[in-house]
C-alpha positions in Angstrom: 0.0 0.0 0.0 1.4 3.4 -1.0 2.1 5.8 1.8 -0.3 8.8 1.8 1.2 12.2 1.7 -0.9 15.2 2.5 0.3 18.6 1.3 -1.3 21.6 3.1 -0.4 24.9 1.4 -2.5 27.8 0.2 -0.1 28.2 -2.8 -1.6 26.2 -5.7 1.8 26.1 -7.5 3.5 24.5 -4.5 0.8 21.9 -4.2 1.2 21.1 -7.9 5.0 21.0 -7.8 5.1 18.6 -4.8 2.5 16.3 -6.5 4.8 16.2 -9.5 7.8 15.4 -7.4 6.3 12.8 -5.0 3.7 11.1 -7.2 6.1 9.3 -9.5 8.0 8.0 -6.5 5.0 5.8 -5.5 3.4 8.2 -3.0 -0.4 8.8 -2.9 -0.4 12.6 -2.7 -3.5 14.4 -1.4 -3.7 18.2 -1.0 -5.5 20.9 1.0 -5.5 24.7 0.5 -5.8 25.8 4.1 -5.1 24.6 7.6 -8.8 24.1 8.4 -9.3 21.9 5.3 -6.0 20.1 6.0 -7.2 19.1 9.5 -10.4 17.6 8.1 -8.6 15.7 5.4 -5.9 14.5 7.9 -8.6 13.3 10.4 -10.1 11.2 7.7 -7.1 9.9 5.8 -4.6 9.6 8.7 -1.7 10.2 6.2 1.8 8.9 6.9 3.4 12.3 6.2 2.0 15.8 6.1 3.8 18.7 4.3 2.5 21.8 6.0 3.2 25.4 5.0 3.7 27.8 7.9 2.3 31.1 6.6 -1.2 30.6 5.2 -4.4 32.6 5.1 -6.5 31.7 8.1 -4.8 29.3 10.5 -1.0 29.4 10.5 1.1 26.3 10.1 2.0 26.2 13.8 -1.7 26.5 14.8 -2.6 23.8 12.3 0.2 21.6 13.7 -1.2 21.8 17.2 -4.6 20.6 16.0 -3.0 17.8 13.9 -1.2 16.5 17.0 -4.6 15.8 18.5 -6.5 14.5 15.5 -3.7 12.8 13.6 -1.0 12.1 16.2 0.9 9.5 14.3 1.3 11.5 11.1 4.8 12.8 10.5 4.6 16.5 10.0 7.2 18.5 8.0 6.8 22.2 8.4 7.6 24.3 5.3 8.5 27.9 5.7 10.2 30.7 3.7 11.3 32.4 7.0 13.7 30.2 8.9 13.5 32.2 12.2 14.6 30.9 15.5 11.1 31.1 16.9 9.6 29.1 14.0 12.2 26.3 14.5 11.7 26.1 18.2 7.9 26.1 18.0 7.8 23.6 15.2 9.8 21.0 17.2 8.0 22.0 20.5 4.7 21.1 19.0 5.8 17.8 17.6 6.9 18.4 14.0 9.1 15.6 12.5 11.2 18.2 10.8 11.0 21.5 9.1 12.4 22.8 5.8 13.1 26.3 4.5 11.8 27.3 1.1 12.9 27.2 -1.6 14.0 23.6 -1.4 15.3 21.1 -4.0 13.3 18.0 -5.1 16.1 15.9 -3.8 15.8 17.5 -0.4 12.1 17.1 -0.1 12.3 13.5 -1.3 14.9 12.7 1.4 12.8 14.3 4.1 9.6 12.5 3.0 11.4 9.2 2.7 12.7 9.5 6.2 9.4 10.6 7.6 7.5 7.7 5.8 10.0 5.2 7.2 9.6 6.6 10.7 5.8 6.3 10.3 6.1 2.7 9.1 8.1 1.9 12.2 5.3 3.1 14.5 3.3 0.0 13.7 6.0 -2.1 15.3 6.7 0.3 18.1 7.4 -1.3 21.5 6.5 0.1 24.8 8.6 -2.4 26.6 6.0 -1.9 29.3 7.0 -3.5 32.5 3.4 -3.5 33.7 2.6 -6.8 32.1 5.6 -8.7 33.6 6.4 -6.9 36.9 4.5 -6.4 40.1 4.2 -2.9 41.7 6.7 -4.1 44.3 9.3 -4.8 41.6 8.9 -1.3 40.2 9.3 0.1 43.7 12.6 -1.8 44.1 13.9 -0.2 40.9 15.7 -3.4 39.9 14.4 -4.8 36.6 15.4 -8.0 34.9 14.0 -11.3 33.8 17.3 -12.8 32.5 18.7 -15.9 34.2 21.6 -13.8 35.5 19.4 -11.3 37.2 17.1 -14.0 38.6 20.1 -15.5 40.3 20.8 -12.0 41.8 17.3 -11.8 43.1 17.5 -15.2 44.7 20.7 -14.3 46.4 19.1 -11.1 47.8 16.3 -13.2 49.2 18.8 -15.6 50.8 21.0 -13.0 52.5 18.5 -10.3 53.3 17.2 -11.8 56.6 20.7 -12.5 57.9 23.3 -10.1 59.4 26.0 -11.3 57.0 28.2 -8.7 55.4 27.7 -8.6 51.6 30.2 -7.5 49.0 28.5 -6.4 45.7 30.8 -6.3 42.7 30.1 -5.1 39.2 31.0 -2.5 36.7 30.1 1.1 37.1 26.5 1.8 36.3 25.2 -1.7 37.0 23.1 -0.7 40.0 25.0 -1.8 43.0 23.4 0.7 45.4 19.9 -0.5 44.3 21.0 -4.0 45.3 22.1 -2.8 48.7 18.8 -1.0 49.2 16.9 -4.1 48.3 18.8 -6.2 50.8 18.1 -3.5 53.5 14.4 -3.3 52.6 14.0 -7.1 53.0 16.1 -7.4 56.1 15.3 -7.6 59.8 16.8 -4.1 60.2 14.4 -2.4 57.9 13.0 -0.2 60.7 16.5 0.9 61.7 18.6 3.5 59.8 20.1 3.0 56.4 23.0 5.2 55.2 25.1 5.2 52.0 28.6 6.5 51.8 30.5 6.9 48.6 34.1 6.3 49.7 35.5 7.7 46.5 33.7 11.0 46.8 35.1 11.9 50.3 38.6 13.4 50.5 41.1 11.1 52.1 41.7 13.3 55.1 37.9 13.4 55.9 36.8 9.8 55.3 37.6 8.6 58.9 35.8 11.6 60.4 32.8 10.9 58.1 32.7 7.2 59.1 33.7 7.3 62.8 33.1 10.9 63.9 35.5 13.2 65.7 36.0 14.9 69.0 36.0 18.6 69.4 39.5 20.1 68.8 40.8 16.8 67.2 42.0 18.7 64.2 41.8 22.2 62.7 38.2 23.1 62.0 36.8 20.5 64.4 34.9 23.1 66.4 32.5 20.6 67.9 32.1 16.8 68.4 30.6 15.0 65.5 28.9 11.6 65.4 30.0 9.5 62.4 28.0 7.2 60.2 28.7 4.0 62.2 27.2 5.5 65.3 24.3 7.1 63.5 23.6 3.7 61.8 23.7 1.7 65.0 21.3 -1.3 64.8 20.9 -0.4 61.1 22.7 -0.9 57.7 25.6 1.0 56.3 26.4 0.8 52.6 30.0 1.5 51.7 30.2 2.2 48.0 33.6 2.1 46.2 35.2 0.4 49.1 38.3 -0.1 47.0 39.1 3.6 47.2 39.8 3.5 51.0 43.2 4.0 52.4 44.9 1.1 54.2 44.6 3.0 57.5 40.8 3.4 57.1 40.5 -0.2 56.0 42.1 -1.2 59.4 39.4 0.7 61.3 36.6 -0.7 59.2 37.9 -4.2 59.9 37.8 -3.5 63.6 34.3 -2.1 63.4 33.0 -5.2 61.6 35.0 -7.7 63.5 34.8 -6.4 67.0 31.8 -4.0 66.8 33.9 -1.2 68.2 35.0 2.2 66.9 36.8 5.2 68.2 36.1 8.8 67.0 39.0 10.7 65.5 41.0 12.3 68.4 39.1 10.3 71.0 40.2 7.4 73.3 36.8 6.1 74.2 35.7 2.8 72.7 32.1 3.0 71.3 30.2 -0.3 70.7 28.2 -0.4 67.5 26.0 -3.0 65.9 26.0 -2.2 62.2 25.4 -4.5 59.2 27.8 -3.5 56.4 27.1 -3.9 52.7 30.1 -2.9 50.5 30.4 -2.4 46.8 33.2 -1.9 44.3 33.9 -2.0 40.6 37.6 -2.7 41.2 39.4 -6.1 41.3 40.1 -6.5 45.0 42.0 -9.7 44.5 44.5 -7.8 42.3 44.6 -5.0 44.8 45.4 -7.5 47.6 48.3 -8.9 45.6 49.6 -5.3 45.0 49.3 -4.5 48.7 46.5 -1.9 48.2 43.7 -3.8 50.0 43.8 -5.8 53.2 43.2 -9.4 52.7 41.5 -9.9 56.1 39.1 -7.1 55.4 38.3 -8.6 52.0 37.2 -11.9 53.7 35.2 -10.0 56.3 33.3 -8.1 53.6 32.8 -11.0 51.3 31.0 -13.4 53.6 28.5 -13.2 50.8 29.7 -12.1 47.4 27.1 -10.9 44.9 28.2 -10.2 41.3 26.0 -7.9 39.2 26.2 -8.8 35.5 26.9 -5.9 33.1 24.1 -5.0 30.7 25.8 -6.6 27.7 25.4 -10.0 29.4 21.7 -9.6 29.8 20.5 -7.9 26.6 17.2 -9.7 26.9 16.4 -7.4 29.8 16.7 -4.2 27.7 13.0 -4.0 26.5 11.8 -4.4 30.0 14.4 -1.9 31.3 13.3 0.6 28.5 9.7 0.3 29.6 10.5 0.8 33.2 12.7 3.8 32.5 10.1 5.5 30.3 7.5 4.9 32.9 9.7 6.4 35.7 10.6 9.4 33.5 6.9 10.0 32.7 6.1 10.0 36.4 9.1 11.9 37.9 10.2 14.2 35.1 6.7 15.1 33.7 7.8 13.8 30.3 5.0 12.4 28.2 4.9 8.5 28.3 6.5 7.3 25.1 7.1 4.0 23.2 10.2 2.9 21.5 10.2 2.1 17.7 11.2 -1.4 16.7 14.3 -0.1 14.9 15.3 2.0 17.9 14.9 -1.0 20.2 17.1 -3.0 17.9 19.8 -0.4 18.1 19.6 -0.5 21.9 19.8 -4.3 22.0 22.8 -4.4 19.7 24.9 -1.8 21.5 27.6 -3.0 23.9 26.7 -0.6 26.8 30.1 0.2 28.4 28.2 2.5 30.9 25.6 -0.2 31.6 22.1 0.6 32.9 23.2 4.2 33.9 24.1 4.8 30.3 20.9 3.3 29.0 18.9 5.5 31.3 20.8 8.6 30.1 20.2 7.7 26.4 16.5 7.1 26.9 16.0 10.3 28.9 17.8 12.5 26.3 15.9 10.8 23.5 12.5 11.2 25.3 13.1 14.9 25.7 13.6 15.6 22.0 11.2 13.0 20.6 8.1 14.2 18.7 4.8 12.3 19.1 4.4 9.2 21.2 7.3 7.2 19.8 11.1 7.5 20.2 12.8 7.0 16.8 16.4 6.3 15.9 16.8 9.9 14.9 16.0 10.9 18.4 19.1 9.2 19.8 22.0 11.5 20.7 24.5 11.9 17.8 27.4 10.4 19.8 25.3 7.2 20.3 24.5 6.9 16.6 28.1 7.5 15.5 30.3 4.4 14.8 31.5 2.7 18.0 34.5 1.0 16.4 37.4 1.0 18.9 35.2 1.9 21.8 34.1 -1.6 22.8 36.2 -3.5 25.2 37.6 -6.8 23.8 35.5 -9.8 24.6 36.8 -12.2 27.2 35.7 -15.7 28.1 34.7 -16.8 31.6 36.7 -19.7 33.0 33.5 -21.8 33.7 30.0 -22.3 32.4 30.9 -23.7 29.0 28.6 -26.0 27.3 28.0 -27.2 23.8 24.7 -26.2 22.1 23.8 -26.1 18.4 26.6 -26.0 15.9 27.3 -23.2 13.5 27.3 -25.6 10.5 30.4 -24.0 8.9 31.2 -24.9 5.3 34.4 -27.0 5.3 36.2 -29.2 2.9 35.4 -32.9 3.1 39.0 -33.9 2.5 40.6 -36.0 5.2 42.8 -34.4 7.8 46.5 -35.0 7.6 48.2 -36.4 10.8 51.0 -33.9 11.6 54.3 -34.3 13.4 55.7 -31.6 15.6 58.1 -30.6 12.9 55.3 -30.3 10.4 53.3 -28.3 12.8 56.2 -25.8 13.3 56.5 -25.4 9.6 52.8 -24.9 9.2 52.7 -22.2 11.9 55.4 -20.3 10.0 53.3 -20.6 6.8 50.2 -19.4 8.7 52.1 -16.3 10.0 53.4 -15.5 6.5 49.9 -15.8 5.0 50.9 -18.6 2.6 48.7 -21.3 4.0 45.4 -22.3 2.4 42.1 -22.3 4.4 42.0 -26.1 4.5 45.5 -26.2 5.9 44.8 -23.6 8.4 41.7 -25.4 9.7 43.8 -28.6 10.0 46.3 -26.8 12.0 43.6 -25.3 14.3 42.1 -28.7 14.7 45.4 -30.3 15.7 46.2 -27.6 18.2 42.8 -27.7 19.9 42.8 -31.5 20.0 46.1 -31.6 21.8 45.6 -28.7 24.2 42.1 -29.0 25.6 39.8 -31.6 27.2 36.7 -29.7 26.2 34.7 -30.9 23.2 36.5 -29.6 20.1 33.3 -28.1 18.6 32.6 -26.2 21.8 36.1 -24.7 21.9 36.1 -23.7 18.2 32.6 -22.4 18.2 33.2 -20.3 21.4 36.2 -18.7 19.8 34.4 -18.1 16.5 31.7 -16.2 18.4 34.3 -14.3 20.4 36.3 -13.3 17.3 33.1 -12.2 15.4 32.2 -10.0 18.4 35.7 -8.6 18.5 35.6 -7.8 14.8 32.3 -5.9 15.1 33.2 -4.1 18.4 30.3 -5.9 20.1 27.6 -5.3 17.4 25.5 -8.4 17.8 23.6 -7.9 14.5 26.8 -7.7 12.5 28.4 -10.6 14.4 25.4 -12.8 13.8 25.4 -12.0 10.1 29.1 -12.9 9.8 28.5 -16.2 11.6 25.4 -17.0 9.6 23.1 -17.3 12.5 20.2 -15.2 14.0 20.8 -12.6 16.7 18.7 -14.7 19.0 20.9 -17.8 18.5 24.0 -15.6 19.0 22.7 -14.4 22.3 22.2 -18.0 23.4 25.9 -18.6 22.5 27.0 -15.6 24.5 25.1 -16.7 27.5 26.0 -20.4 27.2 29.7 -19.7 26.8 29.8 -16.9 29.3 31.4 -14.5 26.8 31.8 -11.1 28.2 33.8 -7.9 27.5 
């Protein structure tokens, strides 16, 4: 079915010219000579695209646009004006125009605009709300933690297991994964829910003030200490203290934290009195504490005290199946808190989000959606609404993929096309020669595959197909900088199958 284009302009020559340009390109062009007439036609036809003149007799284009947003909200409106003023541009976008163009314009320019608008309109039929209402309970939304992937379900189970205990918990994960949300969830489901909860970002407090912040200080203990201050441990007695970015603490502060957890005792800075405290500690970090221990930057005994229960939050790229639900949750939260109109996400836009590698995790996703929702016209966020830096090529920005040490299992094979010729049994001398040929680029594909086969067979106890398939997936993801659509195309499988491979083999970057 041809997309319908409605031209609203009081200039008969413009209406005729646009019909001549658009008609031969397969568009069903309808016209109206005034804003009032255009509104009636639009309400009846519901055109895909409306080309609307701004300065007309009777209703202006901006006034007409405001009526069209009510009667034909899904039509993509392109405002045409001979006066490209700042006010016109601002008002056009404010009232939901898809774009605007300044007269005179070339046929090529108007065809490009109409083509983009028609494509955006076609995407509305497949728009996804990603609404969490159908899959989440109100309590889930209150927690602020969203996810139905297997990885997140394991996190939720762990929260349930540790919440009702007094065990210290170490939450690890990359920046932006939501570690503080996990800490709050543990607190809300704990036996200490009626006692205080305090969060301290250890990285945000200057080194010379962190001890005073945590343990308090006595009057006169240092310059500026004009009165006694109670620290977070005392304030949080009988409650829960969340220490974020625990890896940024000095060794001296780590020693005092260890004593507070182990003995339930603290001393204020400049004081000699021992104060008993009963505080449950939940700590979080995005750093490798094991490496810091080896380098002498983190106390090993404190690490074991903190990690009675260790809870790892997966990065967003390891749970891409959660993105539609996360998008719906974020849009709903923005509509409620920021007074931004509730919007949906077009199918193409959702694909872009699902294919991205998300180095900034959920925090980055929330930022992208917020910025896009602010500039979007109508009810649906389109690809064009994404920030320009998100749409630019990400080559070189993605971290290289790595493979977890465990969790490997064989699934479906990739069915690669290989020669049916028998493999040659190789001696060590032959293998050494072939490796040199491979490095020089003089080896055929068949010979290269035989060399890979021999190497894998001799160096691993894993099923050969599992090892080779895992590396093929990893290499394809490396080549495409984490773009799952492109990687799946290279491998000759669907993106859904690729995701299963990523989850099955524990591939991460």
